[in-house]
N, C-alpha and C positions, 0 to 999 in steps of 0.2 A: 504494500500500500504506500504509494508515493505521496507525501504531503504536498499540497499546493495552495496557492492564494491566487487572487485575480483582481482585476479592476473592472468596475461596472459603470455604465453611462449610456447616453443616447445622444449623439453617435459615440462610437468608441474606437473606430478603426485608426484614428490618428494617434492614439495613446502610445507613448514611449515607455510606460511603466513596465510592460513585460520585458523589454530590453534591459532596463535597469536592474530589476530583481533577478533576472536570469544571469546577468553578468556577475552579480554578487554571489549567487548560488554556485556558479562555476568557479569563481576565485576561491571560495571557501570549501569547495568540494563537498557541498551538501546535496544529498539526493532529494530534489524537490523541483517544483515547477511554479510558474506564474503565468496566468493567462489573461485574456481580455474577453469580456462577455457583454454584448449589447442587451440591455434590459430596459424595457419600457416602464414608465411610471406606474401603469396599471398592473404591472407584473411583479412589482417589488415584494409584495407580501408572499406571493407564491415562490419567488426566488429564494428568500430567506428560509421559508418553510422546508424547501428541498435541501438547501445547503446544510442546515443545522443537523440533518440526519446523515450527513456524509462525514465519517470520521477522518477522512483525509484532508478535508477542507479546513484551512487555518484562518481564513478571513478574506476580506476584500478592501480595496480602496474604492472610494466613491467619488465620481466626478459629475460634471454637468449633465443633466439638470437635477440630480437626486440628493444634493448635499443637505437640503432642508428636509425633504420628504423621508429620508432614511430614518430620521428620529421617530417617525410614527410607527416604525416596524421593528426596531431593535431596542433592547433595554439600554438605559442611559444612567447608570449608577453614579457617574461622575458629574451629572447635571450639566452636560455640554449644551443642552437646550437653553438653559438660563445664562450660562457663561458666555457662549459664543452664538448659539442659535443655529449651528450647522455642524454636520459631521462629515469627515472624509475617509474615515477608516472604521471598519468593523472587524473585531478579532475575538478569539475565544478566551474567556477568562477561566478561572478555576472551575473544574467540573464540566467544562465544555460550554458553559453559557456564553451567549453572544454579548458583546459590549461595544457600544458606539463611542468613538472618541474623535479628536481632531488633531492631526499632525501638521496641518497647514500653517498654524501660527509659528511653530518652531522652525518649519521649513522656510517660511518667509524671512525670519530674522537671521537665519544662518549666514547668508552672504553679506549682510550689512551689520554684522556683530560689532565691527570696529567703528561704525558711524555714530557719532554723538548727536542724537536728536533732541537732547534735553532743551525744552523750551522753544524749539524751532518749528516753523510752520510746515505742514505736510498737506499735500493734495492727493485725494484718492478718487479714481474713476470707477464707478460701479457701486452697487449696493446689494449684491447677491451673496451667495454662500462664501465665496472666497474673500469678499470684502469684509465679512464678519470676522473671519480669522485674522485678517490684516489689522483691522481696527482693534481687536482684542489685544494683539501684540503691541500695537502702537500705544494703547492706553497704559500699558505696563512699561513703556520706554520713556515716559515723562515728556512726551512731545508737547508742543505749544498748540496753536490754533490749527484745526483740521478742517479742510474744505472738501466736501464730497460733491462730485459732479455726477449726476445721474439723470436718466430720462424723467424720472419722477422724483423731484426734489424732496417731497414729503417723506418718501421712504428713506432718503439719506438723513433727513432731520431726525427721524425716529431712531436710526442707528447711532447718531451722535449722542442722543439722550441715553440710549441703552448702555453705551460704553463709557458714559460720563465724560465725554470729550467736548471741549468748547470749540465752536467754529461755525461754519456756514454750510448749508445744503443748496446747491445751485444746479440749474439745468446744464446739459452737456455742452451747449454752445457758449457758456459763460467764460469770461476771461480768467485765466489762471492767476492765482496769487503768487507772490514771490516766495515759493516754497523751497525748502532745502531738499525735499524728497517728493517726487511725483510717482505714484503707483497706479498702474492700470490693472484693475482686478476684473474687468469686464471681458466679454468675448469679442469685443470690437477689435478688428485687426487680425482675427483668427481666419484661417482658410475657410471660405464659404460664408463669412460674416462681413458686414459693412466695415470700412476702415475707421480708425479712430483719428479724427482730424483735430489737432490742437495746435495753437500758436504757443510755442515754448519761449517766446521772447521775454515774458515776465520772470522767468526763472533766473536766479543768480548764477554766477560762473561756477560756483562750487556745488551746484545742485546735482542730485543723483536721480536718474530716470530709470524706473524699475517696471518692466512689463512682464506679467506672469504668463502671457501667451507664449507658447513654444512651437506652434504650427501655424505660420512659419516662425522660425527662430529670429530671423532678422525682420522685425516688424517695421512698418512705416514710422511708428513712434520712436523706435530706437535709432533708425536712420537719421531722423530729424535731430535727435539728441546728440548723436555723434557728429553731425554737421556743425553743431555748436560747441564741440569739444567738451561736452558734459560727460561725466562718468555714467555708465549704464550697467544694469543688471538684467540679464535675459531670463526667460521662463525656465530654462533648464536648471538654473541655480536653485530656484524654489522647488522645482519638481524633484530634483535629487535630494534636497534637504528633507522634504517631508517624507520621501520614500525611505530614507535611512531610518527614520523613527518607526515607520510602519513595518519595515523588514524585520527589525528586532522583535516586534510584537508577534509577527507571523511565525518566524523561524527560530526565535530564541538565540540569535547570534548577532553580534555587532558587524555591520557591513564594513568591508575593507576600503575606507575612504582614501587610503594612500594611493589608490588606483583611479582617482577621479579624472585625471587627465586622459587616461586610456579609455575610461567610460565615456567621457565627453566626445572623444574622437569616434567611438563606435556609434554613439547616438547621432552624430552629424554625418556619418558615412552614407 
């Protein structure tokens, strides 16, 4: 019986998670597998009902559009619903019970751990499941004013209140503030989605532009940031960071991060 985990979403063909987890399994010589499964929202309850009865199944990562809905189908002993409001990982706890958690927050912070955001302004695009994890992390980083740009500003305002952040909620076309960090948590710019069109002129010279989209890896937002010689963080950074936390939950082993450059080359091949 070969243990396995997987990633679920709709669509899912673009996911690089299987490449990441299989790379680590190979390096650690662990007999296991990691797969991708397209699951419709209406099929989530049936999916987990079937998987919980499979002793080889170690859990799954959860991507768009199920990060909020998954909490309606999986136990939440860590109160992820109240703390973040979205889950991206389901794993087996003691006795085989399923547990929902969120590794996105840790994955988001991993590549900017050396960036001092204390009291500095931040701009976030989007107000979905990924935005919740990012805002949760930012709230614990002592940031200053946070501006959320979203199609529905009211949704952004609700998230600012939920995470105890001071700032503004504006429509997508609004002018950016002079933020030290700009994060795109939306699907805009992803393959098959509309582009994210922002004027980066208001950002200071030391600003960091962070796009969690990784298909394509070189988004229009990141190209525009590099044209201004701004520091950038691409979607693979967060993807690998959150995957590392999930891998340990699934397979009980610390992923070999010393091979990150080799992993990145394989992901870009």
